[in-house]
N, C-alpha and C positions, 0 to 999 in steps of 0.2 A: 951450963948444959941445960938447965931448966928453962932458961931464957930462949934458947934456940928451939927447944921442943914447942914452946908456946907460939913462936912465930910460925912454925910449920903447921901447927893445928889451925891457926887463923887462915893461912893460905888455903888449906884443904877445904875449910868451910866456905870460903869465898868462891872457890872454883865450883863446888857442888851447887851453891846458890845461883851462880850465873848460868850453869847448865840447865837447871830447873826453870829459870825464868825464860831462857831462850826457847825451851821446849814448849812452854805455855804460849809464848808469842806466836810460834810457828803453827801450833794447833789452832789458834784463834784466827789467823789470817791465811790459812792454807787455801791455795787456788782450786783445790779439788772440791771445796764446799760450794754448793749451788748458790748463785746470787739471788737475792730476793726478787720476786716478779715485779716487773715495771708495768704501771698502768698506762694505757694508750690515751693520750689527751683527747683524741678525736672520736672516741667511742663513748656513747651515752646509753645508759640502761633505761629502757622505757618502763615506767612503773606499771603500765597497763598490760604489758606483755613480757613473758619470761625470756623472749628472744632478744638478743642484742641487736640494735639497729644502728647503722652508721648514718652520717649526714647524707650520703648518696642515696640510701634507702628512703629518706624522707623527702627527697626532691625528685619525684617521678614525672616524666613527661606525659602529655595528654595521650591517652590510649586510643586505639582504633574505635572503641565504643563511642567515645566523645565525638570523633569525626563522623561516625555513622549517624549519630543523632542529629548532627548539624546538617548532614546530607539529606536525611529524611525530612527535616524541617524545610529545607530549600525546595525539595521535590513537592511537598504539600503546597507551598506557596505557588510554585509553577503550575501545579494541577488546578489550583483555585483560579489563577489567571486564565489558564486554558479553558476551564469550565465557563468563566464569565464571557470569554470571547466566543465560545461555542453557543451560549445562550443568546448573545446578540446576533450571531449569524442566523440562528433559527428564527428569531423574531423578524429579521429582514426578509427571509424566504417566505414567512407567513404573510407579510404585508404584500408580497408579490403574487400570492395565490388569488385566482379569480373569485369574485363574490357571486353567490348563487341566490336566486329567488324563485321559489316554487319548483325547484329542480332544474332551472335553466340558468346559464351564466348571464350576468348582468352587463349590459352595455353602458359604459359611462359617457359623460359629455364629450370628451376628446375623441373617443372612438366613433361616436355618432357623427360629429361634425366632419371627421376625416372621411368616413364612408359616404356621406351625402355629397361632400365636395368632389370626391373622385369617382363616384358612381360604382363603388366596389362592393356594394351590398344591396339586397332586396329589402325594402321597408314595407311593412304591412301595418296599416292603420286599423286598430280594432274598435274604434269609436263608431258611433252611429253616422248615417249618411249625411245628415244635416250638419254635424260637427265637422265632418270631412270637407264638406263644401265651403265651410267658413274659413278653412285654412288647414294645410297639412304639409308635411315635409315633401320637398321636391322629389318627384318620381315615386312617391309612396302608392301602394295599392290598397283599396278598401276591402276589408273583410270584417264586417261588423260582428261583434260578439253575439248579438241577438239572432243572427242568421248565418252561422258558420257553414253548416253542411249545405245550405242552399247556394252558397256563393263560392265555395272553395274551388269549384271547377273554373271559376273566372280567373283564379291565379294561374292555373295551368294554361289557360288560353293566352295569357300575356307572357308566357315563358318562365313563370316561377314554378319550377317542376320539383317533384319529390326526389329524394336521394341526395347525395353529396353535391356540393356546388358552392356558390357564393354564400356568405353569411346572410341569414335572414333575421332582421331586427324588427321585433313586434313592439308596438307602443300603443298607449291609449292616453287618457287625460292626465295620468300621473297621480301622485298622492296615494289615496286609498283605492284607486281604480283597479279592478281585477280583470277587466276585459282582455288585456294583453295576455295574461296567464291562461285564460280560457281558450283563446285562439291558438296560442302556442301548443297547448296540450292536444287539441284536435289535429293540428297540423302534424304533430309527432305521430299521431295515430295513422296518418296517411303517408308515413315514412319520410316526412320532411326532416332534414338534418341540419346541423350547424345553426340552431335557433338560439337567438339571444333575446332578452327582455330589456327594453329601455324603460326601467322602472320610473324614472322621473318624468318621462313622457312629455306631452304637450305643455304641461305646466312649466317645465324648465325651458322649453323652446321659447315661450312667451317671456320668461324672466331673463333670457340671454339674447336680446335682439342683436347685439353687436356680433355675437358668435354665429348667429344664424342668418345674418344679413345676406339676402340673395339665395337662401337655401330653403325657402318656403314658397308655397303656391296658394 
């Protein structure tokens, strides 16, 4: 009898121990308990900023500000080129502007030769009479600087009249000679117009015999 009771007691203890162990296992592995948080391998904490940044945040495309700076740089270069081109154009225009001497436009060599050849201008010789007799441009009229007022009517008599008309080219010995300027100023007082000064004058005529061949008397 005692032997049977001992076996029963052992069985009861074994059952109770098994139940307790099962309860502990169930409590430990229960699916209702939250799983520990998982760290995302592609997220990196920036030590200089409390905000979490991703790889995508660190690889930003060029912004519109970068493009704007590039555009401004190109515009500046284009403006510089345009400015240089404009300066060269202004220089070219400046070279084409007529030269003046004593307030009158200057007649250059080519212009003088062309007008003497074609008879398309009046030439007035401002030198003295003896110089005129030694040689002068073909068809030129004498109006010496030393006697302008006394002889100006002689121009009118030969058809060199005041007012608009053919160009009037006044010349003298050239170099430092001022006789042509003096004559031109008086002629302007008498309302002669379209007056030019051949500054290089007779000096250049003598220095260019080939250009003035057949154009002197």
